[in-house]
C-alpha positions as CSV (number, residue, x, y, z in Angstrom):
1,X,0.0,0.0,0.0
2,X,1.3,3.5,-0.9
3,X,2.7,5.4,2.1
4,X,2.2,8.7,0.3
5,X,-1.5,9.0,1.2
6,X,-2.0,10.9,4.5
7,X,-4.9,9.4,6.4
8,X,-4.3,11.0,9.8
9,X,-7.5,12.9,10.7
10,X,-7.6,15.7,13.2
11,X,-9.6,13.4,15.5
12,X,-7.0,10.7,15.4
13,X,-4.2,13.2,16.0
14,X,-6.0,14.5,19.1
15,X,-6.5,11.0,20.3
16,X,-2.8,10.1,19.9
17,X,-1.9,13.2,21.9
18,X,-4.2,12.1,24.7
19,X,-2.7,8.6,24.7
20,X,0.7,10.2,25.1
21,X,-0.4,11.5,28.5
22,X,-1.6,8.5,30.6
23,X,-3.2,10.7,33.2
24,X,-5.4,12.5,30.7
25,X,-9.1,12.6,31.5
26,X,-10.3,13.3,27.9
27,X,-11.6,16.8,28.7
28,X,-9.0,18.5,26.7
29,X,-9.5,16.2,23.7
30,X,-13.2,16.7,23.9
31,X,-12.7,20.5,23.9
32,X,-10.5,20.4,20.7
33,X,-13.0,18.1,19.0
34,X,-15.9,20.4,19.7
35,X,-13.8,23.3,18.4
36,X,-13.3,21.4,15.1
37,X,-17.1,21.0,14.8
38,X,-17.6,24.7,15.2
39,X,-15.0,25.4,12.6
40,X,-16.8,23.1,10.1
41,X,-20.1,24.9,10.7
42,X,-18.4,28.3,10.0
43,X,-16.8,26.9,6.9
44,X,-20.2,25.7,5.7
45,X,-21.6,29.3,5.8
46,X,-18.4,31.0,4.6
47,X,-18.2,28.7,1.6
48,X,-21.7,29.7,0.3
49,X,-21.8,33.3,1.7
50,X,-22.5,34.8,-1.7
51,X,-25.5,32.5,-2.1
52,X,-27.1,33.4,1.2
53,X,-28.2,36.6,2.8
54,X,-25.2,36.6,5.1
55,X,-23.0,39.2,3.4
56,X,-22.9,42.8,4.6
57,X,-23.1,44.3,8.1
58,X,-25.6,44.2,10.9
59,X,-26.6,47.3,12.8
60,X,-24.3,46.5,15.7
61,X,-20.8,47.6,16.7
62,X,-18.2,45.5,18.5
63,X,-16.1,46.5,21.5
64,X,-13.8,48.5,19.2
65,X,-16.5,50.4,17.5
66,X,-16.3,48.4,14.2
67,X,-19.4,47.4,12.4
68,X,-20.3,43.8,13.0
69,X,-20.8,41.9,9.8
70,X,-23.4,39.1,9.5
71,X,-20.7,36.4,9.2
72,X,-19.0,37.9,12.3
73,X,-22.1,37.4,14.3
74,X,-22.8,34.0,12.9
75,X,-19.3,32.8,13.7
76,X,-19.4,34.3,17.2
77,X,-22.7,32.6,18.1
78,X,-21.7,29.3,16.5
79,X,-18.5,29.0,18.5
80,X,-20.2,29.9,21.7
81,X,-23.1,27.5,21.2
82,X,-20.8,24.7,20.1
83,X,-18.5,25.1,23.1
84,X,-20.9,25.9,26.0
85,X,-22.4,22.5,26.6
86,X,-19.4,20.2,26.6
87,X,-18.5,20.6,30.2
88,X,-14.9,21.4,29.3
89,X,-15.1,25.2,29.8
90,X,-15.7,27.5,32.8
91,X,-16.0,30.7,30.7
92,X,-15.3,32.1,27.3
93,X,-14.3,35.5,25.9
94,X,-14.7,36.8,22.4
95,X,-13.4,39.8,20.4
96,X,-17.0,40.5,19.5
97,X,-18.3,40.8,23.0
98,X,-17.5,43.4,25.6
99,X,-17.6,41.2,28.7
100,X,-17.0,37.6,29.8
101,X,-19.2,34.9,28.2
102,X,-20.5,32.7,31.0
103,X,-21.5,29.1,30.6
104,X,-25.3,28.8,31.0
105,X,-26.2,27.5,34.5
106,X,-27.9,24.4,33.1
107,X,-24.6,23.1,31.6
108,X,-21.6,21.6,33.5
109,X,-18.6,23.8,34.3
110,X,-15.1,22.7,33.3
111,X,-11.5,23.5,33.9
112,X,-10.5,25.4,30.8
113,X,-11.1,28.9,29.3
114,X,-11.5,29.6,25.6
115,X,-10.7,33.1,24.1
116,X,-11.3,33.6,20.4
117,X,-11.5,36.0,17.5
118,X,-14.5,34.4,15.7
119,X,-13.8,35.8,12.2
120,X,-10.5,37.5,11.7
121,X,-10.2,39.7,8.6
122,X,-13.9,40.2,8.4
123,X,-13.6,43.5,6.5
124,X,-12.5,41.3,3.6
125,X,-15.6,39.1,3.6
126,X,-17.5,40.8,0.9
127,X,-14.5,40.7,-1.4
128,X,-14.0,37.0,-1.1
129,X,-10.6,37.3,0.5
130,X,-9.3,34.6,2.9
131,X,-10.5,35.1,6.4
132,X,-10.1,32.9,9.5
133,X,-10.7,32.2,13.2
134,X,-8.1,32.4,16.1
135,X,-8.3,30.5,19.4
136,X,-6.4,30.5,22.7
137,X,-7.0,27.9,25.5
138,X,-6.0,28.4,29.1
139,X,-6.4,26.2,32.2
140,X,-8.5,28.1,34.8
141,X,-6.8,29.6,37.8
142,X,-9.8,29.9,40.1
143,X,-10.6,26.6,42.0
144,X,-14.2,26.0,41.1
145,X,-17.5,27.5,40.0
146,X,-18.2,29.8,37.1
147,X,-15.1,31.3,35.4
148,X,-14.0,34.9,36.2
149,X,-12.0,37.6,34.5
150,X,-9.0,36.3,36.5
151,X,-9.2,33.0,34.5
152,X,-9.0,34.9,31.2
153,X,-6.4,37.6,32.0
154,X,-3.4,35.3,31.9
155,X,-0.1,35.8,30.1
156,X,0.1,34.0,26.8
157,X,2.9,31.6,27.9
158,X,0.3,29.9,30.2
159,X,-1.8,28.8,27.2
160,X,-2.2,25.0,27.0
161,X,-3.1,25.3,23.3
162,X,-3.7,27.7,20.5
163,X,-5.2,27.3,17.0
164,X,-6.3,29.1,14.0
165,X,-8.3,28.3,10.8
166,X,-8.2,29.8,7.4
167,X,-11.3,29.8,5.1
168,X,-9.8,30.3,1.7
169,X,-9.0,28.2,-1.4
170,X,-9.0,25.4,1.1
171,X,-9.9,25.3,4.8
172,X,-7.0,24.7,7.1
173,X,-7.0,24.1,10.8
174,X,-3.6,24.6,12.5
175,X,-3.1,23.8,16.2
176,X,-0.5,23.5,18.8
177,X,-0.6,22.0,22.3
178,X,3.1,22.6,23.0
179,X,4.2,19.5,21.1
180,X,4.7,20.9,17.6
181,X,2.6,22.8,15.2
182,X,0.4,20.8,12.9
183,X,-1.9,21.7,10.1
184,X,-5.0,19.9,8.8
185,X,-6.8,20.5,5.5
186,X,-10.6,19.9,5.3
187,X,-11.6,17.3,2.7
188,X,-15.2,18.5,2.0
189,X,-16.1,15.1,0.4
190,X,-15.8,13.3,3.7
191,X,-16.1,16.2,6.1
192,X,-12.8,15.5,7.8
193,X,-9.7,17.5,8.5
194,X,-6.7,15.5,7.2
195,X,-3.1,16.0,8.3
196,X,-1.4,18.1,5.5
197,X,1.4,20.0,7.4
198,X,3.1,17.9,10.1
199,X,5.4,19.6,12.6
200,X,5.5,23.0,10.8
201,X,8.7,25.0,11.2
202,X,9.2,28.5,10.0
203,X,12.5,29.6,8.4
204,X,14.9,31.4,10.7
205,X,14.9,34.3,8.2
206,X,12.5,35.1,5.4
207,X,12.2,37.5,2.5
208,X,8.7,38.7,3.0
209,X,7.3,41.6,5.0
210,X,3.7,42.3,5.7
211,X,2.5,45.6,6.9
212,X,0.0,48.3,5.9
213,X,2.3,50.9,4.5
214,X,-0.6,53.3,4.0
215,X,0.0,54.1,7.7
216,X,3.7,55.0,7.2
217,X,3.2,58.7,7.7
218,X,2.1,58.0,11.3
219,X,5.0,55.6,12.2
220,X,8.0,56.6,14.3
221,X,11.5,56.9,12.8
222,X,12.6,53.5,13.8
223,X,9.7,51.8,12.1
224,X,10.2,53.8,8.9
225,X,13.9,53.0,8.9
226,X,13.3,49.3,9.2
227,X,11.0,49.2,6.2
228,X,13.6,51.1,4.2
229,X,16.2,48.6,5.3
230,X,14.0,45.7,4.1
231,X,13.7,47.4,0.7
232,X,17.4,47.9,0.4
233,X,19.3,46.0,-2.4
234,X,21.8,43.8,-0.7
235,X,21.6,40.2,-2.0
236,X,24.0,38.7,0.6
237,X,21.6,39.7,3.4
238,X,18.5,38.5,1.5
239,X,17.3,41.9,0.5
240,X,15.3,43.4,-0.9
241,X,12.3,41.7,0.8
242,X,9.0,41.3,-1.1
243,X,6.0,43.1,0.2
244,X,3.0,40.8,0.7
245,X,0.0,42.2,2.6
246,X,-3.5,40.6,2.5
247,X,-5.0,42.5,5.3
248,X,-6.3,39.3,7.1
249,X,-4.0,38.6,10.0
250,X,-4.4,34.8,9.9
251,X,-3.8,34.7,6.1
252,X,-0.7,36.9,6.3
253,X,0.6,34.9,9.3
254,X,0.0,31.5,7.7
255,X,1.9,32.4,4.6
256,X,4.8,33.8,6.5
257,X,4.8,30.8,8.8
258,X,5.3,28.6,5.8
259,X,7.7,30.7,3.8
260,X,9.4,32.9,6.4
261,X,9.1,36.6,7.0
262,X,7.5,39.1,9.3
263,X,4.0,40.5,9.9
264,X,3.9,43.9,11.6
265,X,1.1,46.0,13.1
266,X,3.1,48.7,14.9
267,X,1.8,51.5,17.1
268,X,1.3,54.8,15.4
269,X,0.0,58.3,16.0
270,X,-3.6,57.1,15.7
271,X,-3.1,53.8,17.7
272,X,-0.3,54.5,20.2
273,X,-1.0,51.2,22.0
274,X,-1.4,49.2,18.7
275,X,-4.6,47.8,17.3
276,X,-4.5,44.0,17.7
277,X,-5.9,42.4,20.9
278,X,-3.5,40.6,23.2
279,X,-6.0,37.8,24.1
280,X,-7.7,37.1,20.9
281,X,-5.0,37.7,18.2
282,X,-1.5,38.3,19.5
283,X,-1.0,35.7,22.2
284,X,-2.5,32.7,20.4
285,X,-0.5,33.3,17.3
286,X,2.6,34.1,19.4
287,X,2.2,30.7,21.1
288,X,2.1,29.0,17.7
289,X,5.0,30.9,16.1
290,X,7.3,30.2,19.1
291,X,6.6,26.5,18.9
292,X,7.4,26.7,15.2
293,X,10.8,28.3,15.8
294,X,9.8,31.9,15.3
295,X,9.4,35.0,17.5
296,X,6.6,37.4,18.5
297,X,7.2,40.8,20.1
298,X,5.5,44.1,20.8
299,X,8.6,45.8,19.5
300,X,10.6,45.4,22.8
301,X,8.9,42.7,24.9
302,X,7.9,39.1,24.2
303,X,4.2,38.9,23.5
304,X,3.7,35.7,25.6
305,X,5.0,37.6,28.7
306,X,2.3,40.3,28.4
307,X,-0.3,40.2,31.1
308,X,-3.6,41.8,29.8
309,X,-5.4,44.0,32.3
310,X,-8.6,43.9,30.4
311,X,-10.3,41.6,27.9
312,X,-9.8,43.9,25.0
313,X,-6.3,45.3,25.7
314,X,-4.3,46.0,22.5
315,X,-0.7,45.7,21.6
316,X,1.6,46.4,18.7
317,X,2.7,43.1,17.0
318,X,5.8,42.0,15.2
319,X,5.6,38.3,14.5
320,X,7.3,35.8,12.2
321,X,10.9,34.5,11.6
322,X,13.3,34.8,14.5
323,X,15.9,36.9,12.8
324,X,13.4,39.2,11.1
325,X,11.7,40.1,14.4
326,X,15.0,40.6,16.2
327,X,16.1,43.0,13.4
328,X,12.8,44.9,13.7
329,X,13.4,45.2,17.5
330,X,16.9,46.5,16.8
331,X,15.6,49.3,14.6
332,X,12.8,50.2,17.0
333,X,15.3,50.6,19.8
334,X,17.5,52.8,17.7
335,X,14.5,54.9,16.6
336,X,13.7,55.6,20.3
337,X,17.2,57.0,21.0
């Protein structure tokens, strides 16, 4: 029988991880399995969005004042409903909701916390550009009962798992539990995620940079100098870099994870504290990139060391290949002199 056909499903992969820990209760595996179901339900709607009355915006605004799109709302509700009844979680928090999401009193309470961005890149939905979902999972710190803010507001290094999905030309589910980063591609014909990217590692240095240069007039000198450095023509150092910016964080991140490079959303005159959320975007992706051999920083500090003081605290983000992020930090330090 040919050994080139990959028949490892996401479910089997989760089960193998559980067997590697003899004391495992199955709670964590059940949580991940429920998450995969939620992702499939979102994919189902995203894949036929143009055929349904699910494009466009609602009349609502999220915690940042952005218009909530119909698919945003659908994804948010789908994840919450899919995850609330399993008995694995004590609370959830979502980018689309101002406060903590409690587990309904008629469902059992578990020992984990789920934080998530239900539909990253949603401003691109109507243009049929790749979008995705981002997830972070923590073990609760309070002893029992309903989850609290304290359970959510933990530094990223305390995550027990992180994951993201991309809904694009194919639907990919990438997750990490601290033992490698693994990607699974959805086979719609059988409705299963199949292992397609085993033990993903990002190059130590890339040749791609991803940033919205339309904001360059608001950047500080160090940031502008770094971009000019990347554009410089010096073949022995791998320059010039290519500019690739989709505008969906998960899509830009996934490409750079595979090929190497750096994604940047720096602070600027309009957003002095950055624009991306620590809990829902920066920390989960930082957890994944570090386990793939990369680096994530706010420009001076490791993202995974940041302790959010609120559910929607923001941060600048520099994430990708180790050497590229370190070089960005170097330029930012010089720019601050």
